[in-house]
C-alpha positions as CSV (number, residue, x, y, z in Angstrom):
1,M,-2.9,23.8,-2.2
2,P,-5.4,20.8,-1.6
3,P,-6.3,19.1,-4.6
4,T,-9.6,19.2,-6.5
5,P,-12.3,16.4,-6.2
6,A,-11.3,15.7,-9.9
7,A,-7.6,14.9,-8.7
8,S,-8.7,11.2,-7.1
9,M,-10.5,10.6,-10.6
10,D,-8.7,8.6,-13.0
11,P,-7.1,11.1,-16.0
12,T,-10.1,10.2,-18.9
13,A,-12.7,11.3,-16.2
14,M,-11.2,14.1,-15.0
15,R,-10.8,15.8,-18.1
16,V,-14.1,14.7,-18.7
17,A,-15.3,16.6,-15.8
18,R,-13.7,19.3,-16.4
19,L,-14.9,20.1,-20.2
20,L,-18.4,20.0,-18.4
21,P,-18.9,23.4,-17.5
22,V,-17.6,24.4,-21.0
23,F,-20.5,22.2,-22.8
24,L,-22.9,23.4,-20.4
25,I,-22.4,27.0,-21.0
26,L,-22.2,26.4,-24.9
27,S,-25.6,24.2,-24.8
28,G,-27.1,26.9,-22.3
29,M,-26.2,29.7,-25.3
30,A,-27.6,27.3,-28.3
31,A,-30.8,26.9,-26.2
32,N,-31.3,30.2,-25.5
33,L,-30.5,31.1,-29.5
34,F,-33.0,28.3,-31.3
35,A,-35.0,27.2,-28.9
36,P,-38.6,28.3,-29.9
37,E,-39.6,28.7,-26.1
38,P,-37.2,31.6,-24.0
39,Y,-35.6,30.6,-21.2
40,M,-34.8,26.8,-22.3
41,G,-31.3,27.4,-21.4
42,L,-31.4,29.3,-18.3
43,P,-31.3,26.1,-16.2
44,L,-28.1,24.5,-18.4
45,L,-26.0,28.0,-18.0
46,A,-26.8,28.2,-14.4
47,A,-25.6,24.9,-14.0
48,A,-22.3,25.2,-15.5
49,P,-21.2,27.4,-12.4
50,L,-22.5,25.0,-9.8
51,M,-20.4,22.3,-11.8
52,G,-17.2,23.9,-12.5
53,C,-16.7,25.0,-8.5
54,V,-17.2,21.0,-8.0
55,V,-14.4,19.8,-10.4
56,M,-12.3,22.8,-10.4
57,R,-10.1,24.7,-8.0
58,T,-11.5,28.2,-6.7
59,R,-10.0,30.4,-9.4
60,T,-10.9,28.7,-12.1
61,S,-14.7,28.0,-10.8
62,I,-14.7,31.9,-10.5
63,G,-14.0,32.3,-14.2
64,V,-16.6,29.6,-15.1
65,A,-19.3,31.6,-12.8
66,A,-18.3,34.8,-14.7
67,A,-18.4,33.3,-18.4
68,A,-21.6,31.8,-17.7
69,C,-23.1,35.2,-16.3
70,L,-21.5,36.8,-19.7
71,A,-23.0,34.3,-21.8
72,S,-26.3,34.9,-20.4
73,V,-26.3,38.6,-20.8
74,A,-24.9,38.6,-24.2
75,I,-27.3,35.9,-25.5
76,D,-30.1,38.4,-24.0
77,L,-29.0,41.5,-25.6
78,R,-28.7,39.5,-28.8
79,I,-32.3,38.2,-28.7
80,G,-33.7,41.7,-27.9
81,R,-34.8,40.2,-24.5
82,P,-36.4,43.1,-22.1
83,L,-34.0,44.7,-19.4
84,P,-36.0,42.9,-16.3
85,A,-35.9,39.8,-18.4
86,T,-31.9,40.4,-18.5
87,L,-31.4,41.2,-15.3
88,V,-33.2,38.3,-13.5
89,D,-31.1,36.0,-16.0
90,L,-28.1,37.3,-14.3
91,G,-29.5,37.2,-11.1
92,V,-30.0,33.5,-11.5
93,V,-26.8,32.6,-12.9
94,G,-25.0,34.7,-10.5
95,L,-26.7,33.5,-7.4
96,I,-26.1,30.0,-8.3
97,G,-22.3,30.6,-8.9
98,L,-22.0,32.0,-5.6
99,I,-23.6,29.2,-4.1
100,G,-21.1,26.8,-5.9
101,M,-18.1,28.7,-4.7
102,W,-19.3,28.7,-1.2
103,V,-19.6,25.0,-1.7
104,N,-16.1,25.0,-3.0
105,H,-14.6,26.6,-0.2
106,L,-16.4,24.4,2.3
107,M,-15.1,21.6,-0.1
108,S,-11.3,22.9,0.0
109,R,-12.1,23.0,4.3
110,Q,-12.4,19.8,4.2
111,R,-9.9,18.7,1.6
112,G,-7.4,20.2,4.1
113,H,-8.5,18.2,6.9
114,L,-8.0,15.2,4.8
115,T,-4.8,16.1,3.5
116,V,-3.6,16.8,7.1
117,A,-5.0,13.4,8.2
118,R,-3.1,11.7,5.3
119,D,0.0,13.3,6.1
120,I,-0.3,12.0,10.1
121,A,-1.1,8.4,8.4
122,E,1.8,8.5,6.2
123,A,4.0,9.7,9.2
124,T,3.1,7.0,11.0
125,Q,2.9,4.3,8.7
126,R,6.7,5.4,7.7
127,A,7.7,5.1,11.8
128,V,5.7,2.0,12.6
129,L,6.2,0.4,9.4
130,P,9.2,1.5,7.5
131,S,10.6,0.4,4.2
132,P,13.2,-2.0,4.4
133,P,16.3,-1.6,2.2
134,E,16.7,-3.3,-0.8
135,R,19.8,-5.3,0.2
136,L,20.7,-6.9,3.7
137,G,24.1,-8.5,3.3
138,S,23.7,-11.3,0.8
139,F,19.9,-11.0,0.3
140,T,17.5,-8.9,-2.0
141,V,14.9,-7.7,0.0
142,A,11.0,-6.6,-1.4
143,A,7.9,-5.6,0.4
144,R,5.0,-4.1,-0.4
145,Y,1.9,-3.5,2.2
146,E,-1.5,-2.5,0.9
147,P,-4.4,-1.2,3.8
148,A,-8.0,-2.3,3.7
149,Q,-9.0,1.4,4.2
150,A,-6.9,3.1,1.5
151,E,-7.4,6.3,3.5
152,A,-5.6,4.7,6.5
153,R,-2.7,4.0,4.9
154,I,-1.7,1.6,7.8
155,G,-3.7,-1.3,9.1
156,G,-3.3,-4.3,10.7
157,D,-0.5,-6.2,8.6
158,L,2.9,-6.0,9.9
159,Y,6.3,-7.1,8.6
160,A,9.9,-6.2,9.7
161,V,13.4,-7.8,8.4
162,Q,16.7,-7.0,9.9
163,E,20.3,-8.4,10.1
164,T,20.8,-9.8,13.9
165,P,24.4,-11.5,15.1
166,F,22.2,-15.2,14.5
167,G,21.5,-14.3,10.7
168,L,18.8,-12.5,8.7
169,R,15.4,-12.6,10.7
170,A,12.3,-11.3,9.9
171,I,8.4,-11.5,11.3
172,V,5.3,-11.1,8.9
173,G,1.9,-10.9,10.8
174,D,-1.6,-9.8,10.7
175,V,-4.0,-8.2,13.7
176,V,-7.4,-10.0,14.1
177,G,-8.8,-6.8,13.0
178,K,-7.8,-3.8,10.4
179,G,-7.8,0.2,10.2
180,M,-6.5,2.4,12.7
181,G,-7.5,0.0,15.4
182,A,-4.8,-2.6,15.2
183,V,-2.3,-0.2,15.1
184,P,-1.6,-0.3,18.6
185,A,-0.9,-4.3,18.3
186,V,1.3,-3.9,15.1
187,S,3.5,-0.8,17.1
188,A,3.6,-3.5,19.9
189,V,4.6,-6.3,17.5
190,L,7.5,-4.3,15.9
191,G,8.7,-2.7,18.6
192,T,9.5,-5.8,20.3
193,F,10.7,-7.5,17.5
194,R,13.2,-5.1,16.1
195,E,14.8,-4.9,19.9
196,A,14.5,-8.6,21.1
197,A,15.7,-9.9,17.6
198,E,19.2,-9.1,18.2
199,S,19.6,-10.8,21.3
200,A,16.7,-13.6,21.6
201,P,18.7,-16.8,21.1
202,D,16.3,-18.6,18.8
203,L,12.8,-18.1,17.3
204,R,11.1,-19.8,20.3
205,V,12.4,-17.2,23.1
206,L,11.5,-14.4,20.2
207,A,8.0,-15.7,20.2
208,Q,7.6,-15.2,24.0
209,R,9.1,-11.9,24.0
210,L,6.6,-11.0,21.4
211,D,3.5,-12.7,23.1
212,H,4.6,-11.3,26.3
213,A,4.7,-7.7,25.0
214,L,1.4,-7.8,23.0
215,E,0.1,-9.0,26.4
216,R,1.3,-6.2,28.1
217,D,0.9,-3.4,25.7
218,C,-2.4,-4.4,24.3
219,P,-4.2,-6.0,27.4
220,A,-7.6,-8.0,26.9
221,G,-10.6,-5.4,27.1
222,E,-13.0,-3.8,24.9
223,E,-10.5,-3.8,22.0
224,D,-9.3,-7.5,23.1
225,A,-10.4,-8.1,19.1
226,Q,-7.5,-5.8,17.7
227,C,-4.7,-7.5,19.8
228,Y,-4.5,-11.5,18.5
229,T,-2.1,-11.6,16.4
230,T,-0.9,-14.4,13.6
231,A,3.1,-14.2,12.8
232,L,5.4,-16.2,11.1
233,L,9.0,-15.8,12.2
234,V,11.8,-16.7,9.6
235,E,15.3,-16.9,10.6
236,I,18.3,-17.6,7.9
237,P,21.5,-18.4,9.1
238,P,24.8,-16.8,7.7
239,G,26.6,-19.6,5.3
240,D,23.8,-22.8,6.3
241,G,21.8,-23.2,3.3
242,I,18.9,-23.3,5.7
243,V,15.9,-21.5,6.5
244,T,14.2,-21.7,10.0
245,L,10.4,-20.9,10.3
246,L,8.3,-20.7,13.5
247,S,4.6,-20.3,12.5
248,L,2.2,-18.7,15.1
249,G,-1.3,-19.6,13.6
250,H,-0.2,-18.1,9.7
251,P,0.5,-19.1,6.6
252,A,2.9,-20.8,5.1
253,P,5.4,-18.7,3.2
254,Y,6.7,-20.0,-0.4
255,L,9.9,-21.4,-1.6
256,L,10.9,-20.6,-5.2
257,H,13.9,-22.1,-6.6
258,A,14.7,-23.4,-10.3
259,G,11.3,-22.5,-11.5
260,K,9.4,-24.7,-8.7
261,V,7.1,-23.2,-6.2
262,T,6.7,-24.7,-2.9
263,Q,4.7,-24.1,0.2
264,L,6.6,-24.6,3.4
265,E,3.7,-26.1,5.8
266,P,5.1,-25.8,9.4
267,T,4.4,-29.2,11.2
268,A,2.7,-27.9,14.8
269,P,1.8,-24.1,14.5
270,D,1.7,-22.6,17.4
271,P,-1.5,-20.3,18.5
272,P,-1.7,-16.7,17.7
273,L,0.5,-14.1,19.8
274,G,-2.0,-12.1,22.3
275,T,-4.4,-15.2,23.3
276,G,-2.8,-15.6,26.2
277,L,-2.5,-19.5,26.1
278,P,0.5,-20.9,27.9
279,E,1.2,-22.5,24.5
280,A,2.3,-19.5,22.5
281,G,5.8,-20.1,21.7
282,Q,6.3,-23.5,22.9
283,G,6.2,-25.6,20.0
284,T,9.0,-26.6,17.5
285,S,10.3,-24.5,14.6
286,D,10.8,-26.3,11.3
287,T,14.4,-26.0,9.3
288,F,14.2,-26.4,5.2
289,P,17.2,-26.3,2.8
290,L,18.1,-22.8,1.0
291,P,19.5,-22.7,-2.1
292,P,21.9,-19.7,-2.7
293,D,19.6,-18.3,-5.6
294,A,16.5,-19.8,-3.5
295,T,14.1,-16.9,-2.4
296,V,11.3,-17.0,0.2
297,L,8.0,-15.1,0.1
298,M,5.8,-14.7,3.2
299,L,2.3,-13.3,2.9
300,T,-0.4,-12.2,4.9
301,D,-4.1,-13.7,4.5
302,G,-4.9,-10.3,2.9
303,V,-3.6,-12.5,-0.2
304,L,-4.9,-15.9,0.1
305,E,-8.0,-15.0,1.5
306,A,-8.8,-12.8,-1.5
307,R,-12.2,-13.5,-3.6
308,N,-13.3,-13.1,-7.0
309,R,-17.0,-12.1,-7.8
310,H,-17.7,-15.7,-8.1
311,G,-16.5,-16.3,-4.4
312,H,-13.2,-18.1,-5.5
313,F,-10.1,-17.8,-3.3
314,F,-7.2,-16.5,-4.8
315,D,-4.1,-19.0,-5.5
316,P,-0.7,-17.2,-6.1
317,T,0.8,-20.6,-7.1
318,A,-0.2,-19.7,-10.8
319,T,1.5,-16.2,-10.6
320,L,4.7,-17.0,-8.9
321,S,5.6,-19.7,-11.0
322,R,5.0,-17.7,-14.4
323,T,6.9,-14.7,-12.4
324,R,10.7,-14.1,-13.1
325,V,12.7,-14.8,-9.8
326,Q,13.3,-11.3,-8.6
327,P,12.0,-10.1,-5.4
328,K,10.7,-6.9,-6.4
329,D,9.1,-8.0,-9.7
330,L,7.0,-11.4,-7.1
331,V,6.0,-8.7,-5.0
332,D,4.6,-6.3,-7.8
333,A,3.1,-9.4,-10.0
334,L,1.8,-11.0,-7.0
335,V,-0.2,-7.2,-5.8
336,R,-1.1,-6.7,-9.5
337,S,-3.0,-10.5,-9.8
338,V,-4.8,-10.1,-6.5
339,S,-6.0,-6.3,-7.3
340,R,-7.3,-7.9,-10.9
341,W,-8.9,-11.2,-9.0
342,T,-11.1,-8.8,-6.8
343,D,-11.7,-6.2,-9.4
344,G,-9.6,-3.4,-7.6
345,E,-11.8,-3.7,-4.3
346,R,-9.8,-4.2,-1.2
347,Q,-11.3,-6.3,0.9
348,D,-8.3,-6.9,3.6
349,D,-5.1,-5.5,4.7
350,L,-2.2,-7.2,2.7
351,V,1.6,-7.7,2.9
352,V,4.2,-9.8,1.0
353,L,7.8,-9.9,1.9
354,A,10.5,-11.7,-0.2
355,L,13.9,-12.5,0.1
356,S,16.4,-14.1,-2.3
357,R,19.7,-14.7,-1.7
358,T,22.0,-13.8,-4.1
359,P,24.7,-16.0,-5.0
360,A,28.1,-15.5,-4.2
361,G,29.3,-14.6,-7.5
362,Q,26.6,-12.0,-8.3
363,Q,27.3,-10.8,-4.8
364,K,31.1,-9.7,-5.8
365,A,30.1,-8.5,-8.6
366,D,27.5,-6.4,-7.0
367,Q,29.9,-4.8,-4.5
368,L,32.6,-4.0,-7.7
369,A,29.9,-2.4,-9.5
370,V,29.3,-0.5,-6.2
371,R,32.8,0.3,-5.9
372,T,33.4,1.5,-9.4
373,Q,30.6,3.7,-9.4
374,W,31.9,5.3,-6.5
375,T,35.4,5.1,-6.3
376,P,37.3,8.2,-8.2
377,A,39.5,6.9,-11.0
378,P,43.3,6.6,-10.1
379,P,45.6,9.3,-11.8
380,P,46.8,8.1,-15.9
381,L,50.2,7.3,-14.0
382,C,48.6,4.7,-11.5
383,A,48.3,1.1,-12.4
384,P,44.1,0.4,-12.3
385,N,42.7,-1.3,-9.2
386,T,41.9,-5.3,-9.6
387,S,39.9,-7.4,-7.8
388,P,39.9,-11.0,-8.0
389,A,26.3,-24.7,-3.9
390,L,25.5,-24.4,-0.5
391,S,25.0,-28.2,-0.4
392,P,21.0,-28.1,0.5
393,A,20.2,-29.3,3.9
394,T,17.5,-32.2,4.4
395,Y,13.8,-31.2,5.4
396,G,13.5,-31.7,9.2
397,N,12.6,-30.2,12.5
398,Q,14.7,-28.3,14.8
399,Q,13.5,-28.8,18.7
400,E,14.8,-24.9,19.9
401,S,15.8,-24.4,23.5
């Protein structure tokens, strides 16, 4: 059954809205009993079923309409009003109740259509932007996506992360545009990334394939402004203690380690994807050291360009520096901070993706815990089963060929 309009309110407003028809009936009865002039309570009694049909489900609203009619008749009989006047009062309250139930029916149909549209949007989001697993190899992963258009459930920001023969590879991007109009570009970029990340020898080649796919699947035309896409490509080779970045006009990521927050600025960002410029994917990637317990945090400009009521931009550094270095904690705290900064207003799509390398000792402990949890206990006569820094790289640039 589709939800009522009150279901979209906060719990306090919902309770008040559902009590309002009862309050109107009681107020109408009191007004008819004690007011110096007749018919003082009739507008209140008539308003009760109309309000009930707006904030309540159909069966409950019918009960409210019946209660208002009975209250009107009972009060008229109590004060000795003539039969014609009693019938008029009953007709007024009953007619408005019928109008309210008709409005309730129309709203129920609209809510049903909206529910179907939401289900389709959610299915589209799961297909285009599936939630990444919490663990990928030696990495803990957390991601959060918040569309600017809440009812759309999907928009112009994108992300993906997967294990490849070259190590862990990830992308965070932002289509110029938001809402459903940006979905074709998002689909083209992510579909190509999932395939090309497995075979592209380096990030530069991967960027070139993404650029070609975007130009092919989202050609310039009436909707060309929805095709340009900034992107950040990330590669973390296994066991090297480094992270390689290639920025295509995208905000720089953050490195969190030992209580410090460092923004990993690119040396020379490439132009965004889909611009048709030959320089796309031709630049240099940047390599930074990645300690075993460090976290790489990637985000879109929906975070950095969020403004408060005074027009000031949001700075994520303060939130990141005082949050525990756990990917899920970081992502949740950052999204909450942005929401508080903007007073809950969604100004743009936003994506936050955190990758944290698990130290070797903790990884073995986690694996042992999983085995202990899922492996049946051995028979009593059997002996129980027993199981027995990365040096940082220097900052520099890596020319990929």
